N, C-alpha and C positions, 0 to 999 in steps of 0.2 A: 530606445531601451536595448541594452546589450545582454544577451545570454552568455553563459560561460560553460566551459568544459569542467565538470565537477570531478573532484578527486575521490570523494566517498559519498555514496548516496544510500538512502533508505527507500526502497520501493514498497508501497502499500498496494497489495493485490486483494481484491475482493474475491470471495468464493465464487461469485457469478462469473468471474473472468475465466474459470476453468470448465464452465458448463458447455459452451458451444451452442448448438441449436436445440439442445434438450432443455427441459424445465428444471432439472436437478441433476446431482451427481457430478462425476468427473469424466470429461471427454479426453481420452489419451492423445488424440490428434491435436486438440487445442493446447494441452499442457506441453506437448512436444514443440509447438510453435513458440510458446512462451520461453521455453528452455533455449531455443535457438537464438532468440533475441537477447536473452540474458548472456549467453555465451559471447555474442558479438560485443556486448558492452564490456564484459570483463577482459576481452581481447584488446580493448583500448586502454587497459590499465586503470580502470575505474573500480574501486573497491565497493562491494555491494552487500547490503543486508536487506532482507525481505520480511515484511510482516504480512501474514496471509489471514484472510477471513475464513468463515465457514458457512456462509449463508446459502451455499449450494447444497448443503447437507442438513443444516439445522439452524433455525432462527430462535434464539432464546427469548427475545422480547415477544415474538409472536406466540410462542408457547405459554409464556407468562400471562399474556392477555386472555388466554383461554382457560386459565385457572391453575396452571402449574406453578409451584413455588419458584420465585424469580431466581434465587441463588442456584437451585438445582438446574433450571433451564439454562442459565448462563454457563455453568460448569459443563453441561452437555455440549454447548456451543464451542467451548474451548477444546474439547476432545475432537470435535469436527474439524477444527483448524489443524490439528495434528495429522489427521488423515490427508488433508490437502498438502501439508508440508512434506509428508513422506512421498506423495505422488510426484510433487515437483522435484524433490531430491532425486528420485529414480530417473526422471526425465533428464535432469541436468547431468547426472553421472553417466548416462548413456551418450551424452555429448562431450564426455571427458572433461567436465567441469567439476573440480573438487568442491564438495558441498558439506556443510554441517547443519543439522537440525538441532536447535536449542529450544527447550520448552520452559515456560514459566511454572508449569506443574511437572514435577519430576516423573519421568518415565524412562528409567535407566536402560531398559532393554531396547528401546528404539531411538532415543535421542539423548543429547547432553542437557544437563540443567543449564538454564541461562545464568551466565556469570559475565558481567560486563567486560572485564579485562581479557577473559578468554575469547569472547566474541571479537573484540578489537584485534587480538593477536591472529585469529583465524583470517580476518579480512586483510591484515598486513601481509599474510602469507599467500594472498590471492584466492582464498576460499570464499565461496558465497555462503553467507550465514542466513538460514531460514529460521525466523523467530515465530514459534507457534504458541498456542494457548493464551494469547493476549497478554494481559498483565498478570494473569494468575488469580485475578479477583473478580467476583461477580459485580454487576452494576457498572462495569467499565467495558467499552466497546474496543474493537480492534483499531478503530481510528485513534482512540486515546493511547493504545499500546504503540501505534506507529509514531505518534507525536513524542511520547516519552522515550522510546528507544532511539529515535533519530537524534534527540538531544544527548542522551546518555552516551551514545557511540560517536559523538563529535562529527556527525554527518554534515555535509555542506548544504544539503537540500532534502526535502521529502518529496518524492515523486508519487503523486496521488493518481493511481490508475483507475479510470472510470470505464465502465463497459458501455460502449457506443454513445458516449458523451464526450464531445471534443473540447470542453473547456467550461468556463463559468459564464453564464448569461445574465443579463439584467432582469430577466423574467423567464418563465418556462417557455422555451421556443415551440413546444408542441401545442400550447394553447394561446400563445401571444405572438402573432406573426411579426410584430415590430421589435421583438427582443433582440438585443445586440450582444455579441460575444466580447468579453473583455480580453484585451491583450495582457493587461496587468491590473491588479487591484490590491488594495491594502488589506491586511488581516482585519483591521478595525471596520472598514466599510463592509467587508463580506459578512462580519458578525452583525452589524447594525441593519443591513438589508436582508439578513436571514436568507442568504443565497445557497444554503445547503451544501457548502463545500465539503464539510465533514462535521462531526459532532462539535458543538459550540465550545465545550470544555477543552477539547483537543486543539481547536483553532486558537483559543485564547492562550493556551500554553505556548504555542508556537509564536503567537504575537508577542507575548511577554519576553520571549528569548530571541526575537527577530530572525527566526529561521524561515527561509523562503520555501514555498510549495509550488510545484508545477502540477497543474491539473490537466490531464490529457486522456485521449481515447486509446485504451490498450488493445482494442480490436483492430487498429491499424497495423499494417504489416511491420512497420519499423517504429511504432509508437514508443516503446520502452527505450530503444536505442537513441531516437531523436531527443527524448527528454533528458536522458542521462548525459548525452554529449553536448547539451546546451543549445540545441537547434531551436529556432523560434516555433514551438509547437504548443498547442493548448493555451492555458492561461497561467501567468506567473503571479503568485500571491507574495507580496513583499511590502515592506514599509515604503510609503510614498504615495503619490497621486495616481489615480486610475487612468487607464487608456483603453479605448475601444479599437477594434480592428476597423 
């Protein structure tokens, strides 16, 4: 199986990737390390968009399960992603990386509204585009936003950054010692085996459009860089038969 150097990528970052050793919030040191990796990727002439989650600040689904109106809880989660996006933008600009934050919910004082052609133009000019507020709609996760935006923006691949998870396994490796890590797996098999790559609706959307996914561990020193430059890291999800390491 041959990996390749991608020209345009969408990086899906969870909110937990910004936490560090804390249980919540934003760790400036962790965000700085992410920014340094992203800078190295853009230095290799890879165009990048980023969809960021907000689970380090607010989890809409958890709040909904405790009685809060689901739509209200989800909108609060969207606002949390904007906080993370602004923190990442600040860290990137301190690394001299030109960055634009675009939101699916208009917030003119802090970010541009998401407009597909404008986002593409920013990337063509070498700017990193951070896409916040998910799809702008309740009941949709940032996984779905990442799948949708990666297709809208004509990306070559979706880089699915996991926190301390180095790929897709045949079972939970924490409870099943015989679990094996996939080198590659098809979208369809991942759905049928319920391997929790991402939300099923998002995975099905990518399957239907044959867009590959690289699932990798963002806590590794060069995880983002390796995934974006096509090094054999994590697990590749793409049409075809499965392979184990």
